[in-house]
C-alpha positions, 0 to 999 in steps of 0.5 A: 869917141874923140875926132881922130885921124885914120890910116885905111888900108883896102878903103876901096873895097867892100868892108873899106868903103862901108867903114869909111863911111862910118868913120867920115859921118862921125867927123873923123879924118881918113888917109885911105889906101887901095890899089883897085885889085878888088876895090873900085872907084864906084864904092868910093863914089857912093860914100862921096854921095852919102857924106856929102861935105864931110868928104873933104876929110878924106884923102885917098892914095892909090897904092900897092901895099907890097910895094909900100911908098913910105914917103907919101904916108909919112908926109900925111901921117901927122895926127894919125892915131890908128891904122885899120888894115883891110886891104887883101886878096881874098877868095880861096879859089883865087889863092889856088890859082895864084898863091904868088900874087896872094903872098905878095898882097897878104903877107908882104903888104901886111908887114910893110904896113904893119912895120910902118905903123910900129916905126910911127908909133900909132897907138893902134893897129887893127887888122883883118883876119879870116876864119879860114885860119881854123883849117882842118880843125873840124870842132864847133864852134870855132874858139880863137885858140884852137886852130887847124892846119890851112887848107889853102894859100889864102888861109895860110897868108891869114895865119901867117899875118897873125903870127906876125902880129904876135911876134911884133908884140913880143919883140917890139911891144907893139900890140895889135888887134886882129879881127877873124871875120866870118863870111861877112856880106852886104852892100858894096860886095862885088858880084862880078868875077870868077871869085866873087862872093856867094851871096852878091853873085846869086843875088845878081844871078837871081835878079837876072834869072840865070842859073846859079851853082851850089857847091856840093849838096847845099848843106854846107854851112857858114857863119854868115855875118852882116856888114854892120855887125863887122863895122860894130866890131872894128869900131869897138876895136878902136875904142878899146883900151886893150894894150896886148895883142889879141885875136877876136872872131867876128861873126853871129854865132850861128850856122846858115846852109847854102840851101838856106841863103839860096831859098831866102834871096829867092823869097826876098826878090819875089817881094819885089816882083822878081821871080827866079824860075830856074833850078839851083844847080849842084856841082862839086865841092871846090878844093880848100872848102870846109864843110861847116863853120861857126864862131864862138863870139864869146871872147869879143862880147866879153872883152869888146862888148860886141853884140851882133845886131842883125842875124843872117836872114835879116841881113839877107833881107836888108842887103836885098832891100839896099840892093833893089833900091840902089838899082 
């Protein structure tokens, strides 16, 4: 792939910073945008340390997409060919606690950057959607054209984003690619706060030998997807010659229970001499959660050539190893 110039929103976040590292290492230029609502300067500092001199190809703007400063982006849009939109307020519980903030970030922010990309005539607009759009549809595995009713404000915002993208294709002839991520995890994922994802939160708790909560009986399943698989899907979307609006599941295509995740983290930490001595604490299910999730990734395989290399438990091993070496 020839060198390109990208707009990358959510650049200081978990997925965004990992993608930034890949893009810079490959020689691309990146205009990064983040408001630090969930991302961190630490993530950007890690990337800077990893890429060395290639950091000069990165320019950062602290900006809230719900209050998009178009003049700033206009001044830096020369040569930009692709926008990868990852910025969002994630977390189902967060959206239930504060639906207004979630709406502003995930719908207004999405529409602002999508319309900007359209008017700038960027060649591609790739955006992060979520498996939460499947809602109350209990069929497994999840197939792109079979969704249900949303079970949380967060899920609703992601579904609205997909609908806006579809409308922009129909009305403005501006096609986009949406990637429905299923429970992505890996290095640089924030373990702290009330809305932290389960894997980094449990890893930190077990290292500190503090109690962890498992919602329900622990047999709830998710299609956990290691970060390298997600990055592969994004880069394949960048390279594809598709000229139509499409949505793709991004996952491994297999279920893993919360109990298995907790047991695996505990086992992997023991390799590094860390013994977790507490019992797992089982608590009530959370509002908005689904019992089981598994993606059908056939469409991404056939259309994009997506082939997830790292299975869930292998990803846990890599994540624990990276965390121990980093800390």
